[in-house]
ROTOR-275138 format. One record per residue (C-alpha): residue number from 1; residue in three letters; x, y, z. Coordinates in steps of 0.02 Angstrom, whole numbers, always signed. Layout:
BEGIN
{k NUM, r ALA, x X, y Y, z Z}
...
***
This chain:
BEGIN
{k 1, r MET, x +753, y +211, z +154}
{k 2, r SER, x +777, y +26, z +123}
{k 3, r GLU, x +881, y +14, z +281}
{k 4, r LEU, x +744, y +102, z +379}
{k 5, r ILE, x +612, y -17, z +316}
{k 6, r GLU, x +714, y -170, z +362}
{k 7, r GLU, x +751, y -99, z +534}
{k 8, r ILE, x +567, y -74, z +570}
{k 9, r GLU, x +522, y -247, z +508}
{k 10, r GLU, x +653, y -335, z +612}
{k 11, r LYS, x +646, y -237, z +774}
{k 12, r GLU, x +478, y -152, z +790}
{k 13, r ILE, x +370, y -301, z +840}
{k 14, r GLN, x +281, y -203, z +977}
{k 15, r PRO, x +120, y -111, z +934}
{k 16, r PHE, x +152, y +48, z +835}
{k 17, r GLN, x +61, y +200, z +904}
{k 18, r PHE, x -4, y +332, z +785}
{k 19, r LYS, x -97, y +491, z +833}
{k 20, r GLN, x -271, y +417, z +821}
{k 21, r PHE, x -246, y +228, z +814}
{k 22, r ARG, x -130, y +87, z +862}
{k 23, r ILE, x -65, y -55, z +753}
{k 24, r ALA, x -28, y -224, z +832}
{k 25, r GLN, x +90, y -317, z +716}
{k 26, r ASP, x +157, y -471, z +803}
{k 27, r GLN, x +51, y -593, z +701}
{k 28, r CYS, x +85, y -529, z +525}
{k 29, r ALA, x +241, y -548, z +419}
{k 30, r MET, x +265, y -369, z +363}
{k 31, r LYS, x +276, y -239, z +500}
{k 32, r VAL, x +239, y -53, z +500}
{k 33, r GLY, x +361, y +25, z +378}
{k 34, r THR, x +392, y +177, z +271}
{k 35, r ASP, x +314, y +101, z +115}
{k 36, r GLY, x +144, y +72, z +194}
{k 37, r ILE, x +141, y +242, z +278}
{k 38, r LEU, x +186, y +328, z +115}
{k 39, r LEU, x +49, y +237, z +20}
{k 40, r GLY, x -83, y +270, z +151}
{k 41, r ALA, x -43, y +455, z +158}
{k 42, r TRP, x -17, y +481, z -30}
{k 43, r ALA, x -162, y +389, z -113}
{k 44, r ASP, x -295, y +506, z -182}
{k 45, r VAL, x -456, y +480, z -83}
{k 46, r THR, x -554, y +616, z -174}
{k 47, r ASP, x -735, y +561, z -205}
{k 48, r SER, x -697, y +386, z -139}
{k 49, r GLN, x -849, y +303, z -63}
{k 50, r LYS, x -782, y +125, z -72}
{k 51, r ILE, x -598, y +79, z -51}
{k 52, r LEU, x -507, y -89, z -63}
{k 53, r ASP, x -336, y -126, z +13}
{k 54, r ILE, x -261, y -281, z -70}
{k 55, r GLY, x -145, y -377, z +46}
{k 56, r THR, x -196, y -274, z +196}
{k 57, r GLY, x -78, y -362, z +318}
{k 58, r SER, x -99, y -277, z +487}
{k 59, r GLY, x -232, y -163, z +413}
{k 60, r LEU, x -118, y -10, z +423}
{k 61, r VAL, x -155, y +67, z +253}
{k 62, r ALA, x -342, y +30, z +264}
{k 63, r ILE, x -352, y +115, z +434}
{k 64, r MET, x -252, y +265, z +373}
{k 65, r LEU, x -375, y +285, z +230}
{k 66, r ALA, x -520, y +274, z +352}
{k 67, r GLN, x -443, y +418, z +451}
{k 68, r ARG, x -425, y +520, z +291}
{k 69, r THR, x -608, y +499, z +239}
{k 70, r SER, x -770, y +539, z +327}
{k 71, r GLU, x -890, y +414, z +250}
{k 72, r ALA, x -793, y +290, z +142}
{k 73, r VAL, x -815, y +104, z +172}
{k 74, r ILE, x -645, y +18, z +170}
{k 75, r HIS, x -616, y -167, z +140}
{k 76, r GLY, x -447, y -248, z +170}
{k 77, r ILE, x -419, y -416, z +88}
{k 78, r GLU, x -289, y -535, z +159}
{k 79, r ILE, x -252, y -716, z +114}
{k 80, r GLU, x -147, y -759, z +267}
{k 81, r GLU, x -256, y -812, z +414}
{k 82, r CYS, x -150, y -740, z +555}
{k 83, r ALA, x -131, y -573, z +467}
{k 84, r HIS, x -317, y -568, z +430}
{k 85, r GLU, x -356, y -596, z +614}
{k 86, r GLN, x -235, y -458, z +664}
{k 87, r ALA, x -307, y -338, z +536}
{k 88, r THR, x -481, y -376, z +602}
{k 89, r ASP, x -425, y -336, z +780}
{k 90, r ASN, x -337, y -176, z +729}
{k 91, r MET, x -487, y -118, z +630}
{k 92, r THR, x -607, y -160, z +771}
{k 93, r ASN, x -501, y -62, z +894}
{k 94, r SER, x -487, y +91, z +782}
{k 95, r PRO, x -605, y +241, z +790}
{k 96, r TRP, x -677, y +194, z +620}
{k 97, r ALA, x -727, y +13, z +653}
{k 98, r ASP, x -899, y +38, z +578}
{k 99, r ARG, x -822, y +77, z +407}
{k 100, r LEU, x -684, y -54, z +405}
{k 101, r LYS, x -691, y -239, z +363}
{k 102, r ALA, x -555, y -371, z +337}
{k 103, r ILE, x -592, y -508, z +211}
{k 104, r HIS, x -502, y -676, z +220}
{k 105, r GLN, x -485, y -724, z +37}
{k 106, r SER, x -365, y -718, z -110}
{k 107, r ILE, x -386, y -568, z -223}
{k 108, r GLN, x -397, y -689, z -369}
{k 109, r ASP, x -554, y -771, z -298}
{k 110, r TYR, x -624, y -607, z -234}
{k 111, r GLY, x -602, y -526, z -404}
{k 112, r LYS, x -696, y -668, z -489}
{k 113, r LEU, x -840, y -679, z -365}
{k 114, r SER, x -867, y -504, z -298}
{k 115, r ARG, x -991, y -382, z -374}
{k 116, r GLU, x -920, y -235, z -278}
{k 117, r GLU, x -855, y -81, z -367}
{k 118, r TYR, x -718, y +23, z -286}
{k 119, r ASP, x -674, y +204, z -316}
{k 120, r LEU, x -498, y +174, z -249}
{k 121, r ILE, x -393, y +16, z -238}
{k 122, r VAL, x -225, y +20, z -150}
{k 123, r SER, x -89, y -109, z -131}
{k 124, r ASN, x +89, y -125, z -66}
{k 125, r PRO, x +114, y -282, z -170}
{k 126, r PRO, x +249, y -415, z -169}
{k 127, r PHE, x +392, y -361, z -280}
{k 128, r PHE, x +523, y -497, z -301}
{k 129, r SER, x +493, y -605, z -453}
{k 130, r GLY, x +653, y -704, z -429}
{k 131, r GLY, x +808, y -720, z -322}
{k 132, r THR, x +836, y -812, z -159}
{k 133, r PHE, x +684, y -846, z -50}
{k 134, r SER, x +686, y -794, z +131}
{k 135, r LEU, x +700, y -932, z +261}
{k 136, r ASN, x +546, y -856, z +342}
{k 137, r GLU, x +394, y -931, z +254}
{k 138, r ASN, x +277, y -785, z +289}
{k 139, r ARG, x +401, y -657, z +227}
{k 140, r LYS, x +433, y -760, z +71}
{k 141, r ASN, x +248, y -760, z +31}
{k 142, r VAL, x +235, y -573, z +57}
{k 143, r ARG, x +396, y -518, z -30}
{k 144, r HIS, x +392, y -633, z -180}
{k 145, r THR, x +261, y -637, z -317}
{k 146, r ILE, x +209, y -815, z -277}
{k 147, r LYS, x +30, y -796, z -218}
{k 148, r LEU, x -1, y -631, z -307}
{k 149, r PRO, x +74, y -620, z -481}
{k 150, r HIS, x +60, y -442, z -542}
{k 151, r GLY, x -48, y -496, z -688}
{k 152, r ASP, x -176, y -564, z -564}
{k 153, r LEU, x -170, y -399, z -470}
{k 154, r PHE, x -212, y -302, z -629}
{k 155, r ILE, x -349, y -424, z -682}
{k 156, r ALA, x -435, y -405, z -513}
{k 157, r ALA, x -411, y -217, z -508}
{k 158, r ARG, x -479, y -193, z -683}
{k 159, r LYS, x -637, y -289, z -638}
{k 160, r LEU, x -664, y -210, z -467}
{k 161, r LEU, x -626, y -28, z -509}
{k 162, r SER, x -770, y +90, z -544}
{k 163, r LYS, x -769, y +181, z -711}
{k 164, r LYS, x -668, y +326, z -641}
{k 165, r GLY, x -583, y +226, z -504}
{k 166, r LYS, x -398, y +235, z -462}
{k 167, r LEU, x -270, y +100, z -421}
{k 168, r CYS, x -124, y +159, z -313}
{k 169, r LEU, x +34, y +57, z -284}
{k 170, r ILE, x +206, y +78, z -207}
{k 171, r LEU, x +352, y -20, z -278}
{k 172, r PRO, x +542, y -14, z -290}
{k 173, r LEU, x +604, y +91, z -435}
{k 174, r MET, x +646, y -43, z -565}
{k 175, r GLU, x +498, y -153, z -523}
{k 176, r GLY, x +385, y -1, z -532}
{k 177, r LEU, x +447, y +45, z -706}
{k 178, r ARG, x +414, y -133, z -763}
{k 179, r ILE, x +240, y -132, z -686}
{k 180, r LYS, x +200, y +32, z -773}
{k 181, r GLU, x +223, y -51, z -942}
{k 182, r LEU, x +139, y -214, z -889}
{k 183, r ALA, x -17, y -122, z -834}
{k 184, r ARG, x -49, y -59, z -1010}
{k 185, r SER, x -79, y -236, z -1070}
{k 186, r TYR, x -222, y -245, z -944}
{k 187, r ARG, x -290, y -76, z -1003}
{k 188, r LEU, x -238, y +15, z -846}
{k 189, r TYR, x -137, y +173, z -875}
{k 190, r CYS, x -18, y +267, z -761}
{k 191, r THR, x -86, y +442, z -728}
{k 192, r LYS, x +27, y +497, z -585}
{k 193, r ILE, x +201, y +450, z -521}
{k 194, r THR, x +290, y +513, z -367}
{k 195, r THR, x +473, y +463, z -361}
{k 196, r VAL, x +534, y +437, z -182}
{k 197, r LYS, x +712, y +471, z -125}
{k 198, r ALA, x +769, y +435, z +52}
{k 199, r ARG, x +909, y +565, z +60}
{k 200, r PRO, x +960, y +716, z -44}
{k 201, r THR, x +1118, y +632, z -110}
{k 202, r GLY, x +1043, y +459, z -133}
{k 203, r GLY, x +962, y +378, z -282}
{k 204, r LYS, x +780, y +350, z -321}
{k 205, r GLU, x +712, y +206, z -217}
{k 206, r ARG, x +523, y +194, z -231}
{k 207, r LEU, x +384, y +240, z -351}
{k 208, r LEU, x +211, y +289, z -291}
{k 209, r MET, x +101, y +255, z -442}
{k 210, r GLN, x -79, y +291, z -487}
{k 211, r PHE, x -169, y +196, z -626}
{k 212, r GLU, x -338, y +227, z -708}
{k 213, r LYS, x -442, y +152, z -848}
{k 214, r GLN, x -429, y +307, z -956}
{k 215, r GLU, x -260, y +342, z -1037}
{k 216, r PRO, x -200, y +518, z -994}
{k 217, r SER, x -131, y +645, z -1115}
{k 218, r GLN, x +10, y +676, z -991}
{k 219, r ILE, x +71, y +588, z -833}
{k 220, r LEU, x +84, y +697, z -678}
{k 221, r GLU, x +262, y +674, z -610}
{k 222, r GLU, x +324, y +729, z -439}
{k 223, r GLU, x +468, y +693, z -320}
{k 224, r LEU, x +465, y +661, z -133}
{k 225, r LEU, x +614, y +670, z -15}
{k 226, r VAL, x +597, y +576, z +150}
{k 227, r TYR, x +748, y +646, z +245}
{k 228, r ALA, x +809, y +825, z +237}
{k 229, r ASN, x +992, y +777, z +268}
{k 230, r THR, x +1114, y +640, z +221}
{k 231, r ASP, x +1122, y +574, z +400}
{k 232, r GLY, x +939, y +525, z +393}
{k 233, r ASP, x +897, y +598, z +564}
{k 234, r GLN, x +783, y +738, z +508}
{k 235, r TYR, x +626, y +717, z +404}
{k 236, r SER, x +600, y +836, z +258}
{k 237, r GLU, x +463, y +968, z +266}
{k 238, r GLN, x +381, y +880, z +119}
{k 239, r TYR, x +373, y +712, z +209}
{k 240, r LEU, x +314, y +793, z +371}
{k 241, r ALA, x +174, y +883, z +278}
{k 242, r LEU, x +118, y +718, z +200}
{k 243, r THR, x +119, y +617, z +361}
{k 244, r LYS, x +81, y +750, z +495}
{k 245, r ASP, x -92, y +681, z +532}
{k 246, r PHE, x -22, y +511, z +580}
{k 247, r TYR, x +145, y +518, z +670}
{k 248, r LEU, x +151, y +564, z +853}
***
């Protein structure tokens, strides 16, 4: 799956057409990829009247959540100006423009100043805390935890979540396991984990994780396979069922 994500990011700079909306992505660092699509299709929207997408980028996940809900108001927050403008355009051009809004602000400032309460917060957050920076400045800011340390993410989420609200994230396996433990120190507790494998014979690559303010007696654990075969040319029935409302 990692190879697929990189391929989309590098080559797919043209607008990406879904069944009910189109995502222009030439002005934002991170392009349409498997991670965002998984998060947008997986996050639990039950009883969600207000939703926040942190680091909305092109607006992909926010727009997916608008499609999956009938009345929810969805805000996408984005610190990068060009990405914010592109998210605004994509939201405006979607069928759910009246319920979507892009906010140009850091989540740190928004968390301190906003009085909003959200029933669902989602994020496909930066996940490298070290290593070699990319030569591309925008990608560096998105991929590395420079402008959004994970502690800041949890502080903002804790403040902005409603009493029974949910925080949903997607992260690489090892980073996700670390985040699961880090969240406890901010009194956010993992209630659901879906482990994502790209191919039947491959290893675990991603964790879809749900956090809530109330510690559960037991974590719901599931597994998701993206491709049905080792060649990676046929999606699994499980993945198709999850994403059928979006892909052409």
